[in-house]
N, C-alpha and C positions, 0 to 999 in steps of 0.2 A: 750329580744327583743320584740318590738311592731311593727307589720306590719300595714301599712296604704295603702289603695288602692283607688285612685281616679277614677271616671268615670263620664260620661256625657258631656265631652267637645265636641266641634264641631264647625261648621260654622253657623253663624247667621248674619242676616242683621242688620245694624244700626237701633236703636230704638226697637229692638226686645228683647226677653227674653230667658234665658237659666238657667238651674239648674245643678250644679255639685255636686257630692256626694263623700263622703270619708267613706269607711268602715274600721273599726279598729278591730284588733284581740285582744284577751285577755278578762279578766273578770272585769277589773278595769276602763273601759271606763268612767264611771260616775264621777270619781274623777279628770279626766284630764281637764286642760284648752286646748281648741282646737282652732286652727287658720287656716286661709286661707292666703296664700301668692302668689304673682305672679312675674314672671320675663319675660320681653320682650328681644328679642335679642339685645345685646350690652348695656343693661340697668341693673341696680342693682336690686336685689330682694327686694321687698317691702311688708310690712304687709298690708293686705286688711281688715281683720275682725278677731275678737277674741270673743269666747263665754266661759264663765266661767262654772264651775260645776253646779252652781245654775241658769244658764241661762241669766246672765247679758251679755250685748254685747257692743263692741266698734268697730268703723269703721274708716278707713282712710278718710280724708276729701274728697278725690277724688271720693269716692263711696258712701258716706253718703247720705241717701235718695233714693238710687237706688238699693243697695244690701241689702240682709238680710241673716244673718247667723243663723242657727238653729240646734238643735240636737235632736236625738231620742235615748235615752239611752237604751230602749228596743231592738233597732236594732243595737246598737253600731255604729251609723252612724251620721255624721255631714254633713250639706248641706250648699251650698251657692246659694241663689236665686238671679239672676241678672236680672234687668229690665233696660230699656232705655239704652241699650248697645251702646257704642260709639267705633269707630275704635281704639282709644287709650287704650281701655280695652283689646285689643288683647295681649295675653301673655300665657305662660304656668302657670297654676294654681296649686299650691301645698298645700296639707294638712299637718298640723304639730300638734304635741301634746307635752305638758309639764305638769309636776305634780304640779307646784306651780304658784302663781300669777306673780312672777318675776323670771327671769333667762333665760337660753337659751332654745331652742326647740330641745330636743334630738332625737325626732322621726319625720321622714318625709316620705311622699309618693313619688311616682315616677313622679307625675305630669300629668296633662291632658291639652291638647292644646285647647284654646278658641280663635277663629278667628272671628272678627267682620268686615264685609265688608261695605264699604261706598257706 
């Protein structure tokens, strides 16, 4: 089992910035594809950003240009830096990990709430 623990969520004003973090257990963090997903009440969960073991990134169209995913393999941590936040970014943000480029996400964190006020 792999444990993922998110932190850094909170309340931020529209137009502001926030960084959420995900700390992973285990010794093989560097081989995982890591992702951030979010879910608002009554809405489906959506993929926000993905970072590969080599540092390549992909983003949902809704956040591209505003959010940046990064990883620090020495700290077993992945980050999501969010800028120009909008009320529609309000959601529970989840960290996830998978061992391959394609497939399901077998490991998930508990989520951290991000609320953007208008």
